[in-house]
C-alpha positions as CSV (number, residue, x, y, z in Angstrom):
1,M,50.4,-15.1,-27.7
2,P,47.1,-13.2,-27.0
3,C,46.7,-11.6,-23.6
4,Q,44.7,-13.6,-21.1
5,K,41.0,-12.6,-21.0
6,R,39.3,-11.8,-17.8
7,A,35.7,-12.1,-16.7
8,L,33.9,-10.8,-13.6
9,L,30.9,-12.8,-12.6
10,S,28.6,-11.6,-9.7
11,V,25.0,-12.8,-9.8
12,Y,22.0,-13.2,-7.5
13,D,20.2,-15.6,-9.8
14,K,22.6,-18.5,-10.4
15,T,20.7,-19.9,-13.4
16,G,23.2,-21.1,-16.0
17,L,26.2,-19.9,-14.0
18,D,27.9,-23.3,-14.1
19,A,27.7,-23.5,-17.9
20,L,29.0,-20.0,-18.4
21,G,31.8,-20.5,-15.9
22,T,32.8,-23.8,-17.4
23,A,33.0,-22.4,-20.9
24,L,35.1,-19.4,-19.8
25,A,37.5,-21.6,-17.8
26,E,37.9,-24.1,-20.7
27,A,38.7,-21.1,-23.0
28,G,41.4,-20.0,-20.6
29,W,39.8,-17.0,-19.1
30,E,40.6,-15.8,-15.6
31,I,37.3,-15.6,-13.6
32,L,36.9,-13.0,-10.9
33,S,33.9,-13.3,-8.6
34,T,32.3,-12.3,-5.3
35,G,30.6,-14.0,-2.3
36,G,27.9,-16.5,-3.1
37,T,28.8,-16.5,-6.8
38,A,32.4,-17.5,-6.1
39,R,31.2,-20.3,-3.8
40,T,28.9,-21.7,-6.5
41,L,31.7,-21.6,-9.1
42,Q,34.0,-23.4,-6.6
43,E,31.4,-26.0,-5.9
44,N,31.3,-26.7,-9.6
45,H,35.1,-27.0,-9.7
46,I,35.6,-23.9,-11.7
47,P,38.7,-21.9,-10.8
48,V,37.9,-18.5,-9.4
49,T,39.7,-15.4,-8.0
50,E,38.0,-13.4,-5.3
51,V,37.4,-9.7,-6.3
52,S,39.1,-8.7,-3.1
53,R,42.4,-10.0,-4.5
54,L,42.0,-7.5,-7.4
55,T,40.9,-4.5,-5.3
56,G,43.2,-5.2,-2.4
57,F,40.2,-4.3,-0.2
58,P,37.9,-6.7,1.7
59,E,34.1,-6.8,1.4
60,C,32.6,-4.6,4.1
61,L,29.3,-3.2,5.5
62,D,27.6,-6.6,5.3
63,G,28.5,-6.9,1.6
64,R,27.2,-3.4,0.7
65,V,30.7,-2.5,-0.6
66,K,32.6,-5.1,-2.5
67,T,32.9,-4.0,-6.2
68,L,32.6,-0.3,-5.8
69,H,36.3,0.2,-6.4
70,P,38.5,1.9,-9.1
71,A,40.2,-1.4,-9.8
72,V,36.9,-2.8,-11.0
73,H,35.5,0.2,-12.8
74,A,38.7,1.3,-14.4
75,G,39.1,-2.3,-15.7
76,L,35.6,-2.0,-17.2
77,L,35.7,1.5,-18.5
78,A,39.2,1.7,-20.1
79,R,38.9,2.0,-23.9
80,R,41.0,-0.6,-25.6
81,D,41.7,1.7,-28.6
82,N,42.9,4.5,-26.4
83,A,46.7,4.5,-25.8
84,A,46.4,6.8,-22.8
85,H,43.8,4.5,-21.1
86,R,46.0,1.5,-21.7
87,E,49.0,3.3,-20.3
88,T,47.0,4.3,-17.2
89,L,46.0,0.7,-16.5
90,E,49.6,-0.4,-16.8
91,R,50.8,2.3,-14.5
92,L,48.2,1.6,-11.9
93,Q,48.6,-2.1,-12.4
94,I,44.9,-2.6,-13.1
95,P,44.0,-5.5,-15.4
96,P,41.2,-4.9,-18.0
97,I,38.0,-6.8,-17.5
98,D,36.7,-8.2,-20.8
99,L,33.4,-9.7,-19.8
100,L,31.0,-8.8,-17.0
101,C,28.1,-11.0,-15.9
102,V,25.8,-9.4,-13.3
103,N,22.1,-9.7,-12.4
104,L,20.5,-7.7,-9.7
105,Y,19.0,-8.2,-6.2
106,P,15.3,-9.0,-6.8
107,F,13.9,-5.6,-5.9
108,F,11.0,-6.1,-8.4
109,E,9.8,-9.2,-6.5
110,T,10.7,-8.0,-3.0
111,A,8.7,-4.7,-3.3
112,Q,5.5,-6.8,-3.9
113,Q,5.9,-8.8,-0.7
114,G,4.7,-6.1,1.8
115,L,8.0,-6.1,3.8
116,S,9.0,-3.2,6.0
117,L,10.8,-0.2,4.5
118,E,14.0,-1.2,6.2
119,E,13.8,-4.8,4.8
120,T,12.9,-3.6,1.3
121,I,15.8,-1.1,1.1
122,E,18.3,-3.9,1.7
123,F,17.2,-5.3,-1.7
124,I,18.2,-2.1,-3.6
125,D,21.3,-3.1,-5.6
126,I,24.0,-0.5,-5.9
127,G,27.2,-2.2,-7.0
128,G,25.5,-4.3,-9.6
129,P,23.9,-1.5,-11.6
130,A,27.1,0.6,-11.3
131,M,29.2,-2.2,-12.9
132,L,26.6,-2.9,-15.5
133,R,26.5,0.7,-16.6
134,S,30.3,0.9,-16.7
135,A,30.6,-2.2,-18.9
136,A,27.7,-1.2,-21.1
137,K,29.1,2.2,-21.8
138,N,32.3,0.4,-23.0
139,Y,30.5,-2.3,-24.9
140,A,33.1,-2.2,-27.8
141,G,35.7,-3.6,-25.4
142,V,33.6,-5.4,-22.8
143,I,30.9,-8.1,-23.3
144,V,28.1,-7.4,-20.7
145,L,25.5,-9.9,-19.6
146,S,22.6,-9.0,-17.5
147,D,20.2,-11.9,-18.5
148,W,21.0,-15.6,-18.2
149,A,19.0,-16.1,-21.4
150,D,22.0,-14.5,-23.3
151,Y,24.6,-16.9,-21.9
152,G,24.2,-19.4,-24.7
153,E,25.2,-16.8,-27.3
154,V,28.4,-16.1,-25.5
155,I,29.1,-19.8,-24.8
156,A,28.6,-20.6,-28.5
157,G,30.9,-17.7,-29.4
158,L,33.6,-19.1,-27.1
159,K,33.4,-22.5,-28.7
160,N,33.8,-20.9,-32.2
161,A,36.8,-18.7,-31.2
162,D,40.4,-19.5,-32.0
163,D,42.0,-17.2,-29.5
164,G,39.5,-17.5,-26.6
165,T,37.7,-14.3,-27.6
166,P,34.0,-14.9,-28.2
167,A,32.9,-14.5,-31.8
168,L,30.5,-11.8,-31.0
169,S,29.7,-9.0,-33.4
170,L,29.8,-5.3,-32.4
171,A,26.1,-5.2,-33.1
172,A,25.5,-8.1,-30.7
173,R,27.6,-6.4,-28.0
174,R,25.6,-3.1,-28.5
175,R,22.3,-5.0,-28.2
176,L,23.5,-6.6,-24.9
177,A,24.5,-3.1,-23.7
178,G,21.1,-1.8,-24.6
179,K,19.5,-4.5,-22.5
180,V,21.6,-3.4,-19.6
181,F,20.4,0.2,-19.8
182,S,16.8,-0.9,-20.3
183,L,17.1,-3.1,-17.1
184,T,18.8,-0.5,-15.0
185,A,16.3,2.2,-16.0
186,A,13.4,0.0,-15.1
187,Y,15.1,-1.0,-11.8
188,D,15.8,2.6,-10.8
189,A,12.2,3.5,-11.8
190,A,10.8,0.7,-9.6
191,V,12.9,2.0,-6.6
192,A,11.7,5.6,-7.3
193,Q,8.1,4.5,-7.5
194,Y,8.4,2.6,-4.3
195,L,9.9,5.5,-2.3
196,L,7.6,8.1,-3.9
197,D,4.5,6.1,-3.2
198,L,5.4,5.9,0.5
199,E,5.0,9.7,0.6
200,D,1.9,10.2,-1.6
201,P,0.6,7.1,-3.3
202,A,-2.6,8.8,-4.6
203,S,-1.5,11.9,-6.4
204,G,2.3,12.5,-6.3
205,Y,3.6,13.8,-9.6
206,P,7.4,14.2,-9.5
207,A,9.4,16.2,-12.1
208,Y,10.5,13.0,-13.8
209,W,7.9,10.2,-14.0
210,P,9.4,6.8,-13.2
211,L,7.8,4.0,-15.2
212,S,9.1,0.4,-14.7
213,V,7.5,-2.2,-16.9
214,R,8.7,-5.6,-18.0
215,K,7.7,-7.4,-21.2
216,A,5.2,-10.2,-20.5
217,Q,4.6,-11.4,-24.0
218,S,4.8,-10.5,-27.7
219,L,1.5,-10.1,-29.4
220,R,0.6,-11.3,-32.9
221,Y,-0.2,-7.7,-33.9
222,G,-1.7,-4.6,-32.5
223,E,-5.0,-2.8,-32.9
224,N,-4.8,-3.7,-36.6
225,A,-2.9,-6.4,-38.4
226,H,-0.2,-4.1,-39.8
227,Q,0.7,-2.8,-36.3
228,S,3.3,-4.7,-34.1
229,A,2.6,-4.9,-30.4
230,A,3.6,-6.4,-27.0
231,L,2.2,-6.6,-23.5
232,Y,4.2,-5.0,-20.6
233,L,3.3,-5.3,-17.0
234,H,4.5,-3.1,-14.1
235,T,7.4,-4.7,-12.3
236,R,6.3,-3.8,-8.8
237,K,2.5,-3.8,-9.1
238,P,1.5,-6.1,-12.0
239,G,-2.1,-5.6,-11.0
240,A,-5.1,-7.7,-11.9
241,L,-3.7,-8.6,-15.4
242,G,-0.5,-10.0,-13.8
243,A,-2.5,-12.5,-11.8
244,M,-4.8,-13.7,-14.6
245,E,-4.6,-17.3,-15.8
246,Q,-5.8,-18.5,-19.2
247,L,-7.6,-21.8,-18.9
248,G,-8.5,-22.3,-22.6
249,G,-8.8,-20.8,-26.0
250,K,-6.6,-19.0,-28.4
251,E,-3.8,-16.6,-27.6
252,L,-4.9,-13.2,-26.4
253,G,-4.4,-10.2,-28.8
254,Y,-4.0,-6.5,-28.3
255,N,-7.7,-5.7,-28.6
256,N,-8.6,-8.7,-26.5
257,I,-6.4,-7.5,-23.6
258,R,-7.8,-3.9,-23.7
259,D,-11.4,-5.2,-23.7
260,L,-10.9,-7.8,-20.9
261,D,-9.1,-5.1,-18.8
262,L,-12.2,-2.8,-19.2
263,A,-14.6,-5.7,-18.6
264,W,-12.9,-6.8,-15.4
265,K,-12.7,-3.2,-14.1
266,A,-16.4,-2.7,-14.8
267,V,-17.6,-5.9,-13.2
268,S,-15.4,-5.3,-10.2
269,A,-17.3,-2.1,-9.6
270,F,-20.2,-4.3,-8.4
271,G,-17.9,-6.1,-5.9
272,I,-16.2,-9.5,-6.0
273,P,-17.2,-11.7,-3.1
274,G,-14.2,-12.3,-0.8
275,I,-12.0,-10.0,-2.8
276,A,-13.5,-6.5,-3.2
277,E,-16.4,-4.3,-2.1
278,P,-18.5,-2.5,-4.7
279,L,-17.2,0.9,-6.0
280,G,-18.2,3.6,-3.5
281,A,-19.6,1.2,-0.8
282,G,-18.0,3.2,2.0
283,E,-19.3,6.5,0.6
284,L,-22.8,5.1,0.4
285,R,-22.8,3.8,3.9
286,A,-21.8,7.3,5.1
287,F,-24.9,8.7,3.4
288,G,-27.1,6.0,5.1
289,L,-28.4,4.6,1.8
290,G,-28.7,1.1,3.2
291,E,-25.8,-0.5,1.4
292,T,-23.8,-2.8,3.6
293,G,-20.8,-2.9,1.2
294,A,-21.4,-6.5,0.2
295,P,-20.9,-7.3,-3.5
296,Y,-23.9,-7.9,-5.7
297,P,-25.0,-11.6,-5.6
298,A,-24.0,-11.9,-9.2
299,A,-23.0,-9.3,-11.8
300,C,-22.1,-9.6,-15.5
301,V,-20.6,-7.1,-17.9
302,A,-20.5,-7.6,-21.7
303,V,-18.0,-5.5,-23.6
304,K,-17.6,-5.0,-27.4
305,H,-15.1,-2.7,-29.0
306,H,-13.9,-1.4,-25.7
307,T,-17.4,-0.2,-24.5
308,P,-20.0,-2.0,-22.4
309,C,-23.0,-3.4,-24.3
310,G,-24.7,-5.2,-21.5
311,I,-24.5,-4.8,-17.7
312,A,-26.7,-6.6,-15.2
313,A,-27.0,-8.0,-11.7
314,G,-29.1,-10.9,-10.6
315,A,-29.7,-13.5,-7.9
316,T,-27.7,-16.0,-9.9
317,L,-25.0,-15.6,-12.5
318,A,-27.3,-17.2,-15.1
319,A,-29.9,-14.6,-14.4
320,A,-27.5,-11.7,-14.5
321,Y,-26.0,-12.9,-17.8
322,T,-29.5,-13.3,-19.3
323,K,-30.4,-9.7,-18.5
324,A,-27.0,-8.4,-19.7
325,H,-27.4,-10.3,-23.0
326,A,-30.9,-8.9,-23.4
327,C,-29.6,-5.3,-23.3
328,D,-28.0,-5.7,-26.8
329,P,-28.2,-9.3,-28.1
330,V,-26.6,-8.2,-31.4
331,S,-23.5,-6.5,-30.1
332,I,-22.6,-9.1,-27.6
333,F,-21.8,-11.5,-30.4
334,G,-18.0,-11.9,-30.5
335,G,-17.7,-9.8,-27.4
336,I,-16.2,-10.2,-23.9
337,V,-18.1,-11.2,-20.8
338,A,-16.8,-10.6,-17.3
339,C,-18.5,-12.1,-14.2
340,N,-18.0,-11.1,-10.5
341,V,-18.6,-14.6,-9.1
342,P,-17.4,-18.1,-10.2
343,V,-19.1,-19.5,-13.2
344,D,-21.3,-22.6,-12.5
345,A,-22.7,-25.1,-15.0
346,A,-26.1,-23.3,-15.4
347,A,-24.3,-20.1,-16.3
348,A,-21.9,-21.9,-18.6
349,E,-24.8,-23.4,-20.5
350,K,-26.2,-19.9,-21.0
351,L,-22.9,-18.4,-21.9
352,G,-22.3,-21.1,-24.5
353,E,-25.4,-20.2,-26.5
354,V,-23.6,-17.2,-28.2
355,F,-20.2,-16.9,-29.7
356,L,-17.9,-15.0,-27.3
357,E,-14.2,-14.1,-27.7
358,I,-13.4,-14.1,-23.9
359,L,-15.0,-15.1,-20.6
360,I,-13.4,-13.8,-17.4
361,A,-14.4,-14.7,-13.9
362,P,-12.9,-15.3,-10.4
363,D,-13.2,-19.0,-10.9
364,F,-15.0,-21.8,-12.8
365,D,-16.7,-24.9,-11.4
366,P,-15.3,-28.1,-12.8
367,Q,-18.5,-28.9,-14.7
368,A,-18.7,-25.4,-16.1
369,L,-15.0,-25.6,-17.2
370,D,-15.8,-28.8,-19.1
371,I,-18.7,-27.1,-20.9
372,L,-16.7,-24.0,-21.8
373,Q,-13.4,-25.7,-22.8
374,A,-15.4,-27.7,-25.4
375,K,-15.5,-24.3,-27.3
376,K,-11.9,-24.3,-28.6
377,N,-11.8,-20.7,-29.6
378,L,-13.2,-19.3,-26.4
379,R,-10.5,-17.7,-24.2
380,I,-11.3,-18.6,-20.6
381,I,-9.6,-16.3,-18.1
382,R,-9.5,-16.8,-14.3
383,A,-8.9,-13.6,-12.4
384,S,-7.9,-13.8,-8.8
385,R,-7.1,-10.1,-8.1
386,P,-9.2,-6.9,-8.3
387,P,-8.0,-3.9,-10.3
388,A,-5.4,-2.2,-8.2
389,D,-3.7,0.6,-10.3
390,G,-3.7,3.9,-8.5
391,R,-2.9,5.7,-11.8
392,E,-3.8,5.6,-15.4
393,Y,-1.7,6.4,-18.5
394,A,-2.5,7.6,-22.0
395,S,0.0,8.0,-24.7
396,V,0.3,11.3,-26.6
397,D,2.7,12.1,-29.3
398,G,5.9,12.9,-27.6
399,G,4.8,12.1,-24.0
400,L,2.5,10.5,-21.5
401,L,-0.6,11.7,-19.7
402,V,-0.8,10.4,-16.1
403,Q,-3.8,10.7,-13.8
404,E,-5.2,9.2,-10.6
405,T,-7.6,6.3,-11.2
406,D,-11.3,7.1,-10.9
407,R,-12.3,5.4,-7.7
408,K,-14.8,7.8,-6.2
409,L,-18.4,7.0,-6.9
410,L,-20.0,10.2,-5.6
411,E,-19.3,13.2,-3.4
412,S,-22.8,13.8,-2.2
413,W,-26.4,12.6,-2.5
414,R,-28.6,15.6,-3.0
415,T,-32.2,15.5,-4.1
416,V,-32.7,18.8,-6.1
417,T,-36.3,18.4,-7.2
418,R,-39.6,18.8,-5.4
419,R,-40.4,15.2,-5.9
420,A,-38.5,12.8,-3.5
421,V,-36.7,9.8,-4.8
422,P,-38.9,6.7,-4.6
423,P,-37.0,4.3,-2.2
424,E,-37.5,1.4,-4.5
425,D,-35.5,3.3,-7.2
426,I,-32.4,3.7,-5.2
427,P,-30.9,0.3,-6.0
428,D,-31.3,1.0,-9.7
429,M,-29.9,4.5,-9.3
430,L,-26.7,3.1,-7.6
431,F,-26.5,0.4,-10.2
432,G,-26.8,2.9,-13.1
433,L,-24.2,5.2,-11.5
434,R,-21.6,2.4,-11.3
435,A,-22.4,1.3,-14.8
436,A,-22.1,4.8,-16.3
437,A,-18.6,5.2,-14.8
438,Y,-17.4,2.6,-17.3
439,V,-19.2,3.7,-20.4
440,K,-17.5,6.2,-22.8
441,S,-18.6,9.8,-22.6
442,N,-21.1,11.1,-23.3
443,A,-22.6,8.2,-21.3
444,V,-26.3,7.5,-20.5
445,V,-27.5,4.3,-18.9
446,V,-31.2,3.4,-18.5
447,V,-31.8,0.9,-15.7
448,K,-34.6,-1.5,-14.8
449,D,-34.3,-4.1,-12.0
450,R,-30.6,-3.6,-11.6
451,A,-29.9,-4.2,-15.3
452,A,-29.0,-1.8,-18.1
453,A,-32.0,-1.7,-20.4
454,G,-30.3,0.8,-22.6
455,I,-26.6,1.9,-22.9
456,C,-25.2,4.6,-25.1
457,G,-21.8,6.1,-24.9
458,G,-19.2,7.8,-27.1
459,Q,-21.6,10.3,-28.5
460,T,-20.6,13.9,-29.2
461,N,-23.7,15.3,-27.4
462,R,-25.7,14.2,-24.4
463,I,-29.2,14.4,-25.9
464,G,-28.1,12.0,-28.7
465,A,-26.8,9.6,-26.1
466,A,-30.0,9.8,-24.1
467,E,-32.2,9.3,-27.1
468,L,-30.3,6.2,-28.2
469,A,-30.2,4.7,-24.8
470,L,-34.0,5.4,-24.3
471,K,-34.8,3.9,-27.7
472,R,-32.9,0.8,-26.8
473,S,-34.6,0.5,-23.5
474,A,-38.1,0.9,-25.1
475,L,-37.3,-2.0,-27.4
476,I,-36.4,-4.3,-24.5
477,T,-38.9,-3.3,-21.8
478,G,-41.9,-2.4,-23.9
479,A,-44.4,0.4,-23.2
480,D,-46.3,-1.3,-20.5
481,E,-43.4,-1.7,-18.0
482,P,-40.8,0.9,-19.0
483,A,-37.5,1.4,-17.2
484,R,-37.8,4.1,-14.5
485,V,-34.2,5.2,-13.8
486,L,-31.7,7.1,-16.0
487,A,-28.1,7.6,-15.0
488,S,-25.6,10.0,-16.6
489,D,-21.8,10.3,-16.3
490,A,-22.0,14.1,-16.5
491,F,-24.3,17.1,-16.1
492,F,-27.1,18.2,-18.4
493,P,-26.3,21.5,-20.2
494,F,-29.9,21.8,-21.4
495,P,-33.3,20.4,-20.2
496,D,-33.7,18.4,-23.4
497,V,-32.5,15.2,-21.7
498,V,-35.1,15.5,-19.0
499,K,-37.9,16.0,-21.5
500,A,-36.8,13.0,-23.5
501,A,-36.6,10.9,-20.3
502,A,-40.1,11.9,-19.2
503,A,-41.5,11.0,-22.6
504,A,-40.0,7.5,-22.2
505,G,-41.5,7.0,-18.8
506,I,-38.4,7.8,-16.6
507,R,-39.3,8.9,-13.1
508,T,-35.9,9.2,-11.5
509,I,-32.6,10.7,-12.8
510,I,-29.1,10.6,-11.2
511,Q,-26.4,12.8,-12.5
512,P,-23.5,14.9,-11.2
513,G,-24.9,18.3,-11.6
514,G,-22.6,21.3,-12.0
515,S,-23.9,22.9,-15.1
516,Q,-24.4,26.7,-15.2
517,Q,-27.9,25.8,-16.3
518,D,-28.8,23.2,-13.7
519,D,-31.8,25.3,-12.8
520,Q,-33.4,24.6,-16.2
521,S,-33.1,20.8,-15.8
522,I,-34.4,21.0,-12.3
523,A,-37.4,23.1,-13.4
524,A,-38.1,20.6,-16.2
525,C,-38.1,17.8,-13.7
526,D,-40.4,19.6,-11.4
527,S,-42.8,20.3,-14.2
528,L,-42.8,16.7,-15.4
529,G,-42.9,15.0,-12.0
530,I,-39.4,13.6,-12.1
531,A,-37.1,13.1,-9.1
532,M,-33.4,14.0,-9.6
533,V,-30.4,13.5,-7.5
534,F,-27.0,15.3,-7.9
535,T,-23.9,13.4,-6.9
536,G,-21.3,16.1,-7.2
537,T,-18.9,13.7,-9.1
538,R,-18.6,13.4,-12.8
539,H,-17.3,10.2,-14.5
540,F,-16.0,11.2,-17.9
541,K,-14.3,8.3,-19.8
542,H,-12.9,9.4,-23.1
């Protein structure tokens, strides 16, 4: 007669517990349990033995200690194929545990609730991860369950077993063990992130970088059709993407998600009414530049192939979109558009005139939603949260680059030319500075009436970017009323950009400064009658 099998069940989330407990009991297993799990099993008329009967030690310290005991961990860790281990269990009268089912205190969710440090710490699970790791290490002898979605596989195995042992292959047991270590690694990383962020949320870089992310969805493919892909979100701070809601259209793909992420970050730089101030609003108030910190009345950013192709602000969203579309009416086709205010019917009609892949906004009026949902392929995304990540990541072969998110608009406001800045140009300068921060380097943005008239980024030299942006602007504005402001994400190493700008009618330039040859650009501005401001802050975006 086979030896009686033994399971230890101790779960916070009781989903599926009654089905698993019933299947184990019907198969003749002894069920050990703790606290609330034991009560739930008893309420479902499932026989259960309290773990304290096994350990001979009561739960204590408000439940902090109940399964941290040699009788539990020896029963999980003893190798069934090791005679010395079996003899030790017999001598110490410790029964082996053949199945462990544990899920953890909800630290991921609790850490997002803004509770006090003392309250949050109480949701750090200690005994659960310890048991899971013990069982997972010994997966050849112990079935380990950390996810209720896997209960069905074990229940089916119990029903197909002749001797009460689930028909579960070694590969399946190994997969379940792998899920355990994946979970506990993410769990520990989330705790580490929480504690480290309390000390230095902006720029702490510990010796080991804790990264805790959870799979949100599988994607059809990656950047190209032959690449597999999935979306993972941070467990503790899922950010703007974690709060987005799709209201219509096809499933999002890898490229779609990257583009909408950039578009939402870029439009958020112009402020979201009721949600976020414009980028650098506090800095600009300190310089007395007249900004109150209020968001632009309406702003619109169009993105194609992960770079903006249209950026504009207006009194209404329809007006802002019209100007953004005019910046590059060819590239916007099949692109992504982000808005910083709810979409109304007038804007929806305008937006519907061109094929777009994605439209993202804080909300949509009912009539606007009716108009947009008639376009079956348009992905409509409602975003209720501004970008919040304090750090950015880039994958490199064999590792990860980590940096603080670029959230500083400018360090200073210093006019370096003889000519003063025309006051009427300041709104366009600030608009261009915010826009340039989201265009790939080398980035140049030519601005007219708080709209990008010419955008060029991703060039290998700055004069090339300037010439292309100025050429685009000339096509849009015409020679009679050219754009007057040029913004750059980085300094000018040579005076050639100033000369090209003057030839195109530019009268004001805003750039970080910091080149060893700044004096040459300043001299060129002075000779050509251009005003130039240095901000002291560069915005490279590679």
